[in-house]
C-alpha positions in Angstrom: -3.2 0.8 -17.3 -5.2 2.0 -14.3 -6.5 5.5 -14.0 -3.7 6.8 -11.9 -3.3 10.2 -10.2 0.0 11.0 -8.5 0.3 14.2 -6.5 4.1 14.6 -7.1 4.9 14.9 -10.8 8.5 13.7 -10.3 7.2 10.3 -9.1 4.3 10.0 -11.6 6.4 8.1 -14.3 7.7 5.7 -11.6 4.2 5.1 -10.2 3.0 4.3 -13.8 6.0 1.9 -14.3 5.2 0.1 -11.0 1.6 -0.2 -12.1 2.8 -1.7 -15.3 5.2 -4.2 -13.6 2.3 -5.3 -11.3 -0.1 -5.7 -14.3 -2.7 -3.4 -12.9 -5.4 -2.8 -15.4 -7.9 0.0 -16.1 -10.7 -1.3 -13.8 -9.8 0.9 -10.9 -8.8 4.4 -9.9 -5.5 4.7 -8.0 -4.6 7.9 -6.2 -1.0 8.2 -4.8 -0.8 11.2 -2.5 2.4 12.4 -0.7 2.4 13.7 2.8 5.2 15.0 5.0 4.3 12.6 7.9 1.9 9.8 8.3 0.2 8.4 11.3 2.4 6.0 13.3 5.4 7.4 11.4 4.8 4.9 8.7 6.3 5.0 5.2 3.0 4.4 3.5 -0.6 3.3 3.7 -2.9 1.7 1.2 -6.7 1.7 1.4 -9.4 0.5 -0.9 -11.2 -2.3 -2.6 -11.6 -3.8 -6.0 -12.7 -0.5 -7.6 -10.7 2.3 -5.9 -7.4 2.6 -4.2 -5.9 5.4 -2.1 -2.2 5.3 -1.3 -0.4 7.7 1.0 3.4 8.0 1.0 5.5 9.7 3.6 8.3 12.1 2.5 9.6 12.3 6.1 10.0 9.5 8.7 11.3 10.0 12.2 11.6 13.7 11.4 14.1 13.1 8.5 13.5 13.5 4.8 13.3 10.1 3.1 15.8 9.5 0.4 14.3 9.1 -3.1 15.2 5.4 -3.1 13.3 4.8 0.1 10.2 6.6 -1.2 10.4 4.5 -4.3 10.4 1.4 -2.1 7.4 2.7 -0.1 5.6 3.2 -3.4 6.4 -0.3 -4.6 5.3 -1.8 -1.3 1.9 0.1 -1.2 1.3 -0.6 -4.9 1.7 -4.3 -4.1 -1.1 -3.9 -1.5 -3.1 -2.1 -4.2 -2.8 -5.2 -6.4 -3.8 -7.5 -3.4 -6.9 -5.3 -2.8 -7.8 -5.1 -6.5 -7.6 -8.8 -7.0 -9.7 -9.4 -3.9 -7.0 -11.4 -2.2 -6.9 -8.8 0.6 -9.9 -7.2 2.1 -9.7 -4.6 4.8 -12.7 -4.6 7.0 -11.3 -1.8 9.2 -12.6 -1.5 12.8 -15.7 -3.5 13.5 -17.7 -4.5 16.6 -16.5 -7.9 17.9 -18.8 -8.2 20.8 -20.7 -6.3 23.5 -20.9 -6.8 27.2 -24.2 -7.3 29.1 -23.7 -3.6 30.2 -23.7 -2.5 26.6 -19.9 -1.9 26.3 -18.8 -2.6 22.8 -15.5 -4.4 22.0 -13.9 -3.5 18.7 -11.4 -5.3 16.5 -9.4 -4.7 13.4 -10.2 -7.2 10.7 -8.7 -8.2 7.4 -9.4 -11.1 5.1 -6.4 -12.6 3.2 -7.0 -15.4 0.7 -10.4 -16.2 2.2 -9.2 -16.4 5.9 -10.1 -13.6 8.3 -7.5 -12.2 10.6 -8.4 -10.0 13.6 -6.0 -7.8 15.6 -3.0 -9.5 13.9 0.4 -7.9 14.6 1.7 -6.0 11.6 4.9 -8.1 11.4 2.7 -11.3 11.4 0.4 -10.3 8.6 0.8 -12.6 5.5 0.0 -9.7 3.1 2.8 -7.7 4.6 5.2 -10.7 4.2 4.3 -10.8 0.5 4.7 -7.0 0.0 8.1 -7.0 1.7 9.3 -10.0 -0.3 8.3 -8.4 -3.6 8.9 -4.7 -3.0 12.6 -4.5 -4.1 12.2 -6.6 -7.3 9.1 -4.5 -8.2 11.0 -1.3 -7.7 14.1 -2.5 -9.7 11.9 -3.7 -12.5 10.0 -0.4 -12.7 13.3 1.5 -12.6 14.8 -0.7 -15.3 11.7 -0.1 -17.4 12.3 3.6 -17.0 16.0 3.3 -17.7 16.8 4.8 -14.3 18.6 1.9 -12.8 21.9 3.7 -12.7 20.3 6.4 -10.4 19.9 4.0 -7.5 
């Protein structure tokens, strides 16, 4: 099991169960932190590399408190990204300099590598790592809940 820290005790067993479902091992530290609102009104974010992962989960989206089932889905989705990062299938290069003009003006781009192919400035909905996370999030959530014997609470 990974060395996991979860800032909300009520979700800690679920985070551990998701980690087990995804087969994450003890080679990385994973921090799951809850915030009222995230940039861009997102449900969650995942940052990191093959050694350390930071996940942020929103408790409110569009000004409304998120139902527990929705927060669980966000956690599953971001933990799938954690697995992608830990396995090296996804690498986030962040913002980098793409070019500079003759007048010294720098042009920046967002860059990620997925399965060895580098993507720059790709739209969120077109990102293949997002497709994978959306395709798996519900089954990961349900498997984790089943493992916790909480399936009836959905």
